[in-house]
N, C-alpha and C positions, 0 to 999 in steps of 0.2 A: 583170382583177379586182385590187383592192387587197389589201394584206396583212390578215389577220384581226385583229380587236381582241384584245389580250392583256391580262390583268389579274392582279393579285396576289390569289390565291384564299384564301390562308391564311398565317399567320405563327406563328413559335415561337421560343423562346429557352432557353438553358441557361447557368447559371453555377455554378461549384464552390461547395461549402458553406464552404470555408475562407475567412475574411475577414481581410485584413491591414490594420489600422488605421494611421493616421498616428502614433499614440502608440507602436505596436509598432515602426514604422520608425525612430522617433527613438531607439530603443535600439540600432539597428544602425549608423546613420549620423548625422552631426551635422546634425540638422534638428528640426523641431517641427511640431505640428499647425497652429499659427498660420502658420508659414512656408509650409508646403505649401498650405494652404487659401487663403490670401490671394493666392498667386501662380497657383494652378491651378483652385481650386474643388473639389478632390478631398479627401475625408475617408477613404475606404477603397477597397479593390479586392479582387477574388476571386482566389485562387491555386489552381491545379489540384493535385490529389494525384498521386502517382506513376503511378497507374493511369488517370488522367483525361487521355488523349491528346487531341490535336486532333480526331481522327476520332471519339473517344468523345463529346466535347462536341458536335461537329457532328451526329452521329446523334441525340443526345438532343433537340436543337433541331428537327431535321428531323421526328422522329416527331410532335411537337406541331403543327408546321406542316401536315403531311399530314392529320392528324386534323381540324385547324381548317378545312382546305379541303374536308372531306367525302370524301376519297379514301383509297386504300390504296397501299402500296408498289408494287403491281402496276401502278398507273396512271402511275408515273413512268418516263419514257424518256430523261431527260437530268439529269445531276447535275454542277453546277459548284461547286467549293469555292474561295473566295477566302481565301488564307492566306499568311503569310510564315513560319509555323512548322509545316510539314507533319510528319506522323509520321515520314516518311523522305524522302530526296531522290527515291527512286523505290521502289515505284510511287506513284501519286498518292494523296493523302488521299481523294479522291472515290471511288476504288476500294474503299478500306477502308469508307467510309460505305455504299457499295452493298452490301457483304457484311454489315455490321451490320444494315442495314434489310431485307435480303432482296429488294432490287430485282432485277427480272428481267435476264437477261444481255444482252438486246437494247439496254439503256440505254447511252448514251454517257456517259463519266465522265472528267473532267479537272479539274486545279487551275489557278488563275489567280493571278498575283502582281502586284498593283498597290498593295501596302501598305495604308495606311488608306483609300485610294480603291477597294480591291478589290471591295467589295460592289457599288458602282455600275457598275464595269467589268463585273462578272459579270452584273448585271441587264441591262445593255445587250446583252451577248453572248447571253444566254438569250432575250431578247425578239426579237432578230434571228433566232435559230435557230427559235424557235416561229413567227415570222412567215413562214418559208419553207414552213410546213405539213408539214415532214418530221418534226417532233416535236410532241407534244401537251401534255405536262405536264413542266415543268422544276422541279427542286429547286435553288434558289440559296442557298448558305450562306456566311456569313462566320464563320470560326472561328479563334481564336488562343490559343496558349499562350505569351504574351509573357514570362511569368516565366522561361522557359528562355533568353531572349536578352537579359536585363537584367543589367547589372553592378550587383550589390547593394551595392557600395561607392561607387558614383557617385550622389550625392544629386540631381544635376541630371536624371537619367533614371529612377532606380529608383522614384521617388515617383509617376511618371506612369502606369505601365502595369499592366494586369490581364488576367485570362484569362476567356474565355467564348465563346459562339457564338450566332448568330442565323440564322434560316432563313425563306425564303418559298417558296411554291409558285406558279408561274406557269401559266396555262392560258387556254383560250378565255374571253373576257369574259362575265360574267353581268350583264345589264342595262346600265347606263351606266358601270359601273366599268371602268377601263382604264389602262394606262400611256400617258401623253400624249406623253412624249418624254424623251430623254436627251442629254447633252452630255459628251464626254470630252476631256481635254487632258493634255499632258505637257510638262515643261521639263527634258529630260535634261541640259542644261548645268549644272543645279544639283543633280545627283544626289548630290554629295559632302556636301551639307548635312545629310542624314539617311540613315544607312546602317548595315549590319552588315558591316563589312569583314573580309576574310580577313587573317590575320597575314602580313605581307610577309617573304619569306625568299628566299635564293638557291636556284637550281635544285639539287635533290638534298639540300638541307639537312635536310629532314624525311624520314626513311625511311618507306617505304610502310606498315610495320607499327607505326610510332610513334603514340602518342596525338595527336590533332589538338588544336591550341590552341582554347580557348573563343572563340566569336564573340559579341560583344555590341554593343548599339546605341550609336552615337556620333551626336551631334546638335549643331548650332550653333543654339542656342535663339533668339537674337534674329533671326537671318536667317529661320529657319523661321516665327517669329511673323509677321513682315512679309509673307512670301510667302503664308502661309495666309490671312490676312485679305484681301489683294489678290486672290488667285486664286479663293477661294471666293465672294467678291463678284462677280467677273467671271463665274464659272460660273452663279451665280444670275441675274444681270441678263440674260445672253445667252439663257438658256433661256426666261425670262419674256418677253423681247422677241420671240424667235422665234415663240412661241405666242400672242403678243398678250394676255398675262395680266398684270394689274396686281398688284404685290406685295401690295396690300391685300386681294386676293381669295384669298390663300393662307390656309387655315384653320390649318395647322400646318407649321412648318419643323422637319425632323429634320436637325440638323447633325452632322458628325463630332464625337464627344465627346472633344476633346483638351485644351481649356483654356477655362475660363469667360470669360477676358478676350478670347479670340479670338471666341467666340460673341457676346459683348456688342458688340464692335467691328463685327461683320458686321451685327448688328441695327441699329446706329446708321447704318451706310452705306446700308442698305436702307430705312431709316425705318420699321422694324417694332418694335413694343413687345416687351419681354422675354417677356411672357406668350404671344406667338405662337410661341415656340420651345419644343420639348420637350427638356428637359435632365435626364439621369440620371447625369451625370458624377460627382457627389458620391459615389455609391455603387459605381461600377464602375471609375472611371478610364478611361484610354484602352485600349480593347480592339482597336485597329487595325481590321482588316476586319470584325470582329464588332460594332463600335460602332453603326453605323446600323441593321442589322437587329435588334439587341438592343433598341435604343431604339424602333424601329418596333413591335415586338411589345408592348412595355410600354405604348406610347402607345395602341395599339388595345385592349389588355386593360383599361386603366383608363378607357376612354371618351374619351380625349383626341382620338382620331380616330374619326369617325362616318361611316356610309354617306352618300355624296354629297359628302364633304369633298374638297378638293384639297390635296395635301401636296407640299411641296418638300423634296427630299433634296439635301444638298450635302456634299462631302467633299474632303479634301486629304491627301496622304500622300507618302511617299518616292518619289523618281523624277526630279523631283517630278511627281506625278500629281495631278489634281483633276478634279472632274466634278459633274454635277447630274442630277436626274431629277424629273419631274413625274408624280404618280400621282393618279388619281381613284378613290375608293372606292365 
């Protein structure tokens, strides 16, 4: 017997109420709304309050996704949280989400780190685990509190990122809806291009009880731009070719929301018009692993994705990681 068909049964998202505009940022660093928007397509981003942890946002998005799927927390037996900003190094943020939601103790819970590609990596993982028939309903969440790892004095990176969460519930397919396929890649030789490095020091330089130095994002922007366009195009072309689907048959493309110029370049390479892409970057910025599921939920709730549609998801992130997924609704 083949593996059972698995589908996305429900979606949900959450963003903090605090909005940081480009105008406000221009009072903190030497920048302007025109400078930021013309280079990125971003006008504002959401910033978490002190009590809005990654698990708090993840659980809020998850509750909506579970309800949208017509299920309850008791139906969930697998939780995967994709994040680079966990509540703590251990235990996993997924365990905190389990507690927030009241998911039963038999559920498997773990985090996954593939940066901005994290949601697609987690989707692939959950799909495989459900395909084994050992699990029935999975909660896959991308959640990030990027404001905690941004250097707010560095205008090249602080203008890009925001906080938020998106979630989906996977389970046995209903009707013709299903996950068609996924493709994952990594180029570890280029990991230095985008990272959150530790402060380098000699052994024993920092005492065990001394405060640890802040860790913030460093990025080589031009190199990242070129790699993002090339590798997201590759991920898109290869999954379409593998499943013998023409790009013109894709109803909606949900790209990682990092930079409008990157998205436009991918559209040109794939010969797809801008209106085929769902973009909410202007209002949220780059929310890393939360980017695609947040956009996915908004696309569904606004009617941009309809039953029967085929959607292409493509992502790129630190690692360098990248990947794609095809979903029928």
